[in-house]
C-alpha positions in Angstrom: 33.1 56.6 84.5 36.6 55.3 85.5 38.2 52.3 83.4 38.9 54.1 79.8 42.3 52.2 79.2 40.8 49.6 76.7 38.3 52.5 74.9 39.3 54.5 71.8 39.0 58.1 70.8 40.0 59.3 74.0 41.2 62.2 75.3 43.9 62.5 76.7 43.9 65.7 79.7 46.6 67.1 82.2 46.9 69.2 84.8 50.4 70.8 85.5 50.8 72.3 89.0 54.1 74.1 90.4 55.3 70.4 92.7 52.6 67.6 90.3 51.1 66.7 87.4 48.1 65.0 87.4 47.1 63.4 84.0 43.8 61.6 82.5 41.6 59.9 80.1 38.5 61.6 78.8 35.6 60.5 76.4 34.3 63.8 75.3 33.7 65.7 78.6 33.9 63.5 81.2 36.8 62.7 83.1 37.5 58.8 83.8 37.9 59.3 87.7 40.1 55.6 87.6 42.1 56.6 84.8 44.0 60.2 87.1 47.6 60.0 88.0 49.4 61.4 89.8 53.3 62.5 89.1 55.9 64.3 90.6 57.8 67.0 88.4 60.8 66.9 89.9 60.9 63.1 89.3 60.7 63.8 85.3 62.7 66.7 83.2 59.7 67.7 81.3 55.7 67.2 80.6 56.7 64.4 77.3 58.2 62.1 79.6 55.6 62.6 82.4 53.1 61.5 79.3 55.4 58.6 78.0 55.3 57.5 81.5 51.6 58.0 81.9 51.0 55.7 78.5 53.4 52.8 79.4 51.4 52.7 82.8 48.3 52.4 81.5 48.9 50.5 78.4 46.9 53.1 76.4 49.0 53.5 72.6 49.0 56.8 71.2 46.7 55.7 68.3 43.7 56.1 71.0 43.9 59.4 71.5 42.5 61.8 69.4 43.1 64.7 71.0 45.1 66.3 74.1 44.7 69.0 76.2 47.1 70.3 79.0 46.5 72.8 81.9 49.2 74.8 82.9 50.5 76.7 86.0 51.7 80.2 84.4 50.9 82.5 82.0 49.6 81.2 77.9 50.7 82.7 74.8 49.6 81.8 72.0 49.5 78.4 72.7 52.6 78.3 74.7 53.0 77.7 78.6 55.8 78.8 80.9 55.2 77.9 84.2 55.7 80.6 86.9 56.9 78.0 89.5 58.4 75.5 87.3 61.3 75.5 84.6 59.5 73.8 82.0 57.9 75.3 78.6 54.8 73.7 77.2 53.4 74.7 73.8 51.2 73.1 70.7 54.2 71.8 68.5 55.8 70.0 71.6 52.8 68.2 72.0 51.6 67.4 68.4 55.1 65.9 68.6 54.7 63.7 71.9 51.0 62.6 70.8 49.9 62.3 67.3 46.0 63.6 68.1 44.4 65.4 65.7 43.3 68.2 68.1 45.8 69.7 71.0 44.8 72.4 73.2 47.1 74.4 75.8 45.3 76.9 78.8 46.3 78.3 81.4 45.4 76.2 84.9 42.0 78.4 85.5 41.4 79.0 82.4 41.0 75.3 82.7 39.1 75.4 85.6 36.9 78.0 84.6 35.7 75.7 81.6 35.0 73.2 84.3 32.4 75.4 85.9 28.5 74.0 85.0 30.0 70.5 84.6 31.6 69.9 88.8 28.7 67.7 90.8 26.8 69.6 93.0 28.6 67.9 95.9 31.1 69.2 94.7 30.3 72.9 95.7 30.2 74.2 98.7 27.4 77.1 99.3 28.7 80.0 101.0 26.5 82.4 99.5 23.6 81.5 98.1 23.9 82.7 94.4 20.7 84.9 93.6 18.7 83.6 89.9 20.5 85.3 86.9 20.9 84.9 82.9 22.4 82.0 82.1 25.0 84.0 80.4 26.3 86.3 83.5 29.2 86.6 83.6 31.0 84.4 86.3 34.6 84.7 87.9 37.1 81.7 89.1 39.5 82.5 92.0 42.7 79.6 92.8 45.1 79.8 95.8 47.3 76.6 95.6 51.0 76.9 94.6 50.2 80.8 93.6 47.2 82.6 92.5 45.3 83.7 89.8 41.8 84.3 88.7 39.8 84.6 85.3 36.3 85.6 84.6 34.0 83.2 82.2 31.6 84.4 79.5 29.5 82.5 78.4 28.1 83.7 74.5 26.0 82.7 72.1 29.5 81.5 70.4 30.6 79.8 73.4 32.5 80.0 76.2 35.0 82.3 76.4 37.4 82.2 79.1 40.2 84.5 79.0 43.6 84.2 80.5 45.1 86.7 83.3 47.9 86.7 85.7 45.8 88.0 88.5 48.1 87.2 91.0 51.3 89.3 89.9 49.3 92.7 90.8 50.1 94.9 93.1 48.5 93.5 97.0 46.5 96.4 98.1 46.8 98.5 101.5 43.5 98.2 102.5 44.1 99.2 105.8 46.5 100.3 108.7 47.6 96.7 109.4 48.6 96.1 105.8 51.3 98.1 106.3 54.3 96.6 108.1 53.5 93.5 105.8 53.8 96.0 102.7 56.3 97.4 104.0 58.0 93.5 104.3 57.0 92.0 101.0 59.0 94.9 99.4 62.2 94.8 101.7 62.2 90.6 100.4 60.7 90.8 97.0 61.1 94.4 95.9 57.6 94.3 94.8 54.2 93.1 97.5 52.5 90.9 95.3 49.0 89.5 96.1 50.3 85.8 95.0 53.3 86.3 97.8 50.9 86.3 100.9 47.2 84.5 98.9 49.3 80.7 98.1 50.8 78.1 99.9 54.1 79.4 100.5 51.9 83.2 101.4 50.1 81.5 104.9 54.0 80.9 105.7 55.1 84.2 105.3 52.3 86.4 106.5 53.0 84.1 109.7 56.8 84.7 109.9 55.8 88.3 109.1 53.5 88.6 112.3 55.1 86.6 114.8 59.2 86.2 113.3 58.5 82.1 113.2 59.4 80.1 110.1 56.6 76.9 109.6 55.3 75.4 107.1 51.4 75.4 105.9 50.6 72.2 107.1 52.3 73.4 110.6 50.0 76.5 110.3 47.1 75.1 109.5 47.3 72.3 112.2 47.9 74.6 114.8 44.9 76.4 113.4 42.6 74.0 113.6 44.2 73.3 117.5 43.3 76.9 118.2 46.8 78.3 118.8 46.2 81.7 119.2 49.1 82.8 116.7 47.9 80.7 113.9 44.6 81.6 114.6 45.9 85.4 113.8 47.9 84.3 111.2 44.4 82.4 109.5 42.6 85.7 110.2 45.1 87.9 108.3 45.0 85.7 105.5 41.4 85.3 105.3 40.6 89.0 105.9 42.9 89.8 103.1 41.5 86.9 100.9 38.2 88.5 101.1 39.5 91.9 100.1 40.9 90.5 97.2 37.8 88.9 95.7 35.7 91.7 96.5 38.0 93.7 94.6 38.1 91.1 91.5 34.2 91.0 91.4 34.0 94.4 91.3 36.6 94.5 88.2 34.4 91.8 86.0 31.2 91.8 87.7 30.6 87.9 87.8 26.9 87.5 88.4 26.6 84.1 87.9 29.2 83.8 91.0 32.2 83.3 92.4 34.0 80.2 92.3 37.3 79.8 94.6 39.8 76.7 93.3 42.3 75.1 94.6 44.4 73.3 97.7 44.7 76.3 99.9 41.3 77.4 98.8 40.2 74.3 100.0 42.2 73.6 103.4 41.4 77.4 104.3 37.3 76.5 103.7 36.6 76.1 107.4 37.8 79.0 108.5 35.7 81.3 105.9 33.1 81.7 107.7 34.4 81.9 111.3 37.1 85.0 109.8 34.4 86.8 108.0 36.0 86.3 104.4 32.7 87.6 102.9 32.2 90.8 105.7 36.0 91.6 104.0 34.6 91.1 100.7 31.5 93.1 100.9 33.7 96.6 102.7 33.5 98.3 99.4 31.7 101.3 101.5 29.1 102.6 99.3 29.5 99.8 97.2 28.7 97.1 100.2 25.6 96.7 99.9 26.2 95.9 95.6 28.5 93.2 96.4 25.4 91.2 98.2 24.3 90.1 95.0 27.5 87.5 93.8 27.2 84.1 95.0 30.0 82.2 96.0 31.1 78.9 96.5 34.2 76.5 96.9 34.7 73.7 94.9 36.0 71.2 96.5 36.8 68.4 93.5 40.5 68.7 93.0 40.3 67.0 89.3 38.5 70.4 88.1 41.3 71.3 85.8 41.2 67.5 84.3 37.2 68.4 83.7 37.9 71.9 82.3 39.9 70.3 79.8 38.2 68.1 78.8 35.5 69.9 78.1 37.1 72.5 76.1 38.2 69.7 74.4 35.2 68.4 72.8 34.4 71.6 72.1 37.1 72.2 69.5 
């Protein structure tokens, strides 16, 4: 399904990241890929301005829109989202005023990714660990690395899908071995607190590289140097993947996602070719006497950059 601009009974879905907002149209749980448009947040004062521009750009009228669902990169409480890395506040009342749609929902961006599981094409899932046969109602886990870090479980129940919100990126980074001591000491010095997100994110790659090598470099430069075989970038990438595996393993033990672990986000997709060479799964499974227990969790990388939009559409279609 591509261009939906001439249709009626549409949903408008938006994925608000720290840097960009993507907006699209959907019918039921299906997003029209040809309607997806990306806007730079810095060019707009708030989400209402982004949505107004999208309607103007596409020629879609408010009357064609019956529902709106927004995924926000920040905590959501009682329908209000405060974005972690952007000075915007999103709430149902504001969206209801911007669009007269009858159905309005605000989700955390990882909740939206959770609602997308099961609606993603198999070609957009890269299998890292095969998924054992389990019940359809087995819990799943979504872990996102991008501008920030977050994770949330996905529960399929007789009453429908439940994806509780979370702010897992702001928990303490564990000192999993002696090699972490210097990193954690540096984080406490620089941030006052060593959190997961300050390492497992785009800016986290740069910070980790600076702590290890005393050198400032942006994430794209580090990844390019990693691809070229640079020794310092390789050490940074290996440490990043090791920490990632440790945290994913901790989260798996917290939520027991026998239905699979789904790794999402731009940083995840960038580091995905190195998960095998740097043994992310070995770090994930390094849990002492529970190491063999960890074999029960399938692991996938979600390559679909529009999965959060699909999750918004799926959630809205069930309201």
